[in-house]
Short mmCIF file of the C-alpha atoms (twelve columns), coordinates in Angstrom:
data_MODEL
# 
_entry.id   MODEL 
# 
loop_
_atom_site.group_PDB 
_atom_site.id 
_atom_site.type_symbol 
_atom_site.label_atom_id 
_atom_site.label_alt_id 
_atom_site.label_comp_id 
_atom_site.label_asym_id 
_atom_site.label_seq_id 
_atom_site.Cartn_x 
_atom_site.Cartn_y 
_atom_site.Cartn_z 
_atom_site.pdbx_PDB_model_num 
ATOM 1   C CA . ASP A 1   -2.345  3.456   -8.504  1 
ATOM 2   C CA . VAL A 2   -5.260  4.242   -11.197 1 
ATOM 3   C CA . LYS A 3   -3.412  2.306   -13.648 1 
ATOM 4   C CA . ALA A 4   -2.660  -0.862  -11.618 1 
ATOM 5   C CA . ALA A 5   -6.705  -0.702  -10.871 1 
ATOM 6   C CA . ARG A 6   -7.339  -0.449  -14.735 1 
ATOM 7   C CA . LYS A 7   -4.862  -2.967  -15.406 1 
ATOM 8   C CA . VAL A 8   -7.047  -5.508  -13.099 1 
ATOM 9   C CA . PHE A 9   -10.509 -4.548  -14.713 1 
ATOM 10  C CA . GLU A 10  -8.865  -5.146  -18.356 1 
ATOM 11  C CA . ASP A 11  -7.553  -8.568  -17.416 1 
ATOM 12  C CA . ALA A 12  -10.600 -9.414  -15.750 1 
ATOM 13  C CA . ASP A 13  -12.518 -8.548  -18.539 1 
ATOM 14  C CA . ALA A 14  -10.278 -10.139 -20.919 1 
ATOM 15  C CA . TYR A 15  -10.632 -13.196 -18.830 1 
ATOM 16  C CA . PHE A 16  -14.852 -12.993 -18.916 1 
ATOM 17  C CA . LYS A 17  -14.811 -12.275 -22.569 1 
ATOM 18  C CA . SER A 18  -12.855 -15.788 -23.325 1 
ATOM 19  C CA . ASN A 19  -14.434 -17.951 -20.752 1 
ATOM 20  C CA . GLU A 20  -17.870 -18.573 -21.870 1 
ATOM 21  C CA . GLU A 21  -18.519 -20.571 -18.658 1 
ATOM 22  C CA . ALA A 22  -17.775 -17.477 -16.530 1 
ATOM 23  C CA . GLY A 23  -21.244 -15.862 -16.957 1 
ATOM 24  C CA . LYS A 24  -22.393 -12.831 -18.632 1 
ATOM 25  C CA . GLU A 25  -24.070 -11.327 -15.186 1 
ATOM 26  C CA . GLU A 26  -20.655 -11.618 -13.845 1 
ATOM 27  C CA . ARG A 27  -19.265 -9.731  -16.922 1 
ATOM 28  C CA . VAL A 28  -21.894 -7.001  -16.994 1 
ATOM 29  C CA . MET A 29  -21.248 -6.539  -12.726 1 
ATOM 30  C CA . LEU A 30  -17.516 -6.095  -13.876 1 
ATOM 31  C CA . VAL A 31  -18.228 -3.273  -16.437 1 
ATOM 32  C CA . GLU A 32  -20.719 -1.616  -14.292 1 
ATOM 33  C CA . SER A 33  -17.980 -1.555  -11.386 1 
ATOM 34  C CA . TRP A 34  -15.562 -0.714  -13.812 1 
ATOM 35  C CA . LEU A 35  -17.513 2.422   -15.007 1 
ATOM 36  C CA . ASP A 36  -17.948 3.786   -11.776 1 
ATOM 37  C CA . PHE A 37  -14.211 3.426   -11.355 1 
ATOM 38  C CA . GLU A 38  -13.688 5.418   -14.426 1 
ATOM 39  C CA . THR A 39  -16.540 7.967   -13.684 1 
ATOM 40  C CA . ASN A 40  -14.788 8.334   -10.326 1 
ATOM 41  C CA . TYR A 41  -11.434 8.387   -10.988 1 
ATOM 42  C CA . GLY A 42  -11.099 8.711   -14.708 1 
ATOM 43  C CA . SER A 43  -11.064 11.307  -17.696 1 
ATOM 44  C CA . ASN A 44  -14.071 11.758  -20.274 1 
ATOM 45  C CA . LYS A 45  -12.021 9.576   -22.895 1 
ATOM 46  C CA . SER A 46  -11.881 6.381   -20.369 1 
ATOM 47  C CA . VAL A 47  -15.327 6.490   -19.120 1 
ATOM 48  C CA . LYS A 48  -16.739 6.574   -23.004 1 
ATOM 49  C CA . ILE A 49  -14.217 3.510   -23.721 1 
ATOM 50  C CA . VAL A 50  -15.815 1.427   -20.737 1 
ATOM 51  C CA . ARG A 51  -19.510 3.126   -21.396 1 
ATOM 52  C CA . ASP A 52  -19.425 1.855   -24.955 1 
ATOM 53  C CA . LYS A 53  -18.544 -1.999  -23.384 1 
ATOM 54  C CA . LEU A 54  -21.404 -1.755  -21.739 1 
ATOM 55  C CA . PRO A 55  -24.230 -4.475  -22.992 1 
ATOM 56  C CA . ARG A 56  -27.660 -4.204  -24.374 1 
ATOM 57  C CA . ARG A 57  -30.413 -6.254  -22.236 1 
ATOM 58  C CA . VAL A 58  -32.645 -7.944  -24.408 1 
ATOM 59  C CA . LYS A 59  -35.506 -10.194 -23.492 1 
ATOM 60  C CA . ASN A 60  -35.416 -13.754 -25.367 1 
ATOM 61  C CA . LYS A 61  -37.895 -17.116 -24.931 1 
ATOM 62  C CA . ARG A 62  -36.592 -20.387 -24.574 1 
ATOM 63  C CA . LEU A 63  -38.887 -23.970 -24.926 1 
ATOM 64  C CA . VAL A 64  -38.501 -25.722 -21.523 1 
ATOM 65  C CA . LYS A 65  -38.998 -29.424 -21.726 1 
ATOM 66  C CA . GLY A 66  -40.939 -31.728 -19.687 1 
ATOM 67  C CA . GLU A 67  -39.571 -34.401 -17.444 1 
ATOM 68  C CA . ASP A 68  -41.007 -36.624 -20.303 1 
ATOM 69  C CA . GLY A 69  -39.023 -35.175 -22.857 1 
ATOM 70  C CA . SER A 70  -41.694 -33.516 -24.714 1 
ATOM 71  C CA . ASP A 71  -42.160 -29.849 -25.044 1 
ATOM 72  C CA . ALA A 72  -43.402 -27.947 -21.882 1 
ATOM 73  C CA . TYR A 73  -43.814 -23.764 -22.129 1 
ATOM 74  C CA . TRP A 74  -41.968 -21.083 -23.334 1 
ATOM 75  C CA . GLU A 75  -39.812 -19.518 -20.906 1 
ATOM 76  C CA . GLU A 76  -39.014 -15.367 -21.335 1 
ATOM 77  C CA . TYR A 77  -35.645 -14.905 -19.640 1 
ATOM 78  C CA . TYR A 78  -33.410 -11.789 -19.567 1 
ATOM 79  C CA . ASP A 79  -29.846 -12.049 -21.856 1 
ATOM 80  C CA . TYR A 80  -27.097 -9.795  -22.410 1 
ATOM 81  C CA . ILE A 81  -25.341 -8.848  -25.986 1 
ATOM 82  C CA . PHE A 82  -21.954 -7.293  -25.646 1 
ATOM 83  C CA . PRO A 83  -20.823 -4.464  -28.385 1 
ATOM 84  C CA . ASP A 84  -17.964 -7.462  -29.302 1 
ATOM 85  C CA . GLU A 85  -20.504 -10.381 -29.286 1 
ATOM 86  C CA . ASP A 86  -23.080 -8.242  -31.324 1 
ATOM 87  C CA . LYS A 87  -20.816 -7.767  -34.504 1 
ATOM 88  C CA . LYS A 88  -20.049 -11.907 -34.263 1 
ATOM 89  C CA . GLN A 89  -23.602 -12.356 -34.194 1 
ATOM 90  C CA . ASN A 90  -24.616 -10.659 -37.120 1 
ATOM 91  C CA . THR A 91  -22.106 -11.989 -39.158 1 
ATOM 92  C CA . PHE A 92  -23.393 -15.261 -37.964 1 
ATOM 93  C CA . LYS A 93  -27.358 -14.657 -38.641 1 
ATOM 94  C CA . LEU A 94  -25.885 -13.749 -42.676 1 
ATOM 95  C CA . LEU A 95  -24.092 -17.117 -42.646 1 
ATOM 96  C CA . GLU A 96  -27.382 -18.884 -41.605 1 
ATOM 97  C CA . MET A 97  -29.474 -16.730 -44.330 1 
ATOM 98  C CA . ALA A 98  -27.042 -17.736 -46.964 1 
ATOM 99  C CA . ARG A 99  -27.469 -21.656 -45.575 1 
ATOM 100 C CA . ALA A 100 -30.875 -21.429 -46.294 1 
ATOM 101 C CA . TRP A 101 -31.201 -19.756 -49.492 1 
ATOM 102 C CA . LYS A 102 -28.563 -22.404 -50.898 1 
ATOM 103 C CA . LYS A 103 -30.773 -24.864 -49.254 1 
ATOM 104 C CA . GLN A 104 -34.088 -23.581 -50.645 1 
ATOM 105 C CA . LYS A 105 -32.231 -23.491 -54.243 1 
ATOM 106 C CA . SER A 106 -30.808 -26.470 -54.087 1 
ATOM 107 C CA . THR A 107 -34.508 -27.784 -53.651 1 
ATOM 108 C CA . ASP A 108 -36.268 -26.021 -56.415 1 
# 
């Protein structure tokens, strides 16, 4: 049954969204599989809904520490930004900018 399968995908997406330890790669694979399912069995509307859940792939850098605790090198890695996370990050960036502005004002 298509409705039952769709419910399984929705429940799995909710699980991965709420469980940070589950991993973004697993959620990406889930949404891609869900999109394949909707392409085969769903309507144009359901395909669009799932397509809107697909993440953006971004390249980031992180500092890797050496065995002695010193900065060893920068490592490039790919991360996935889901649309629901993107909204949270924009709010967080705004708060960080406000804190930096307030700190700068207090030191002047």
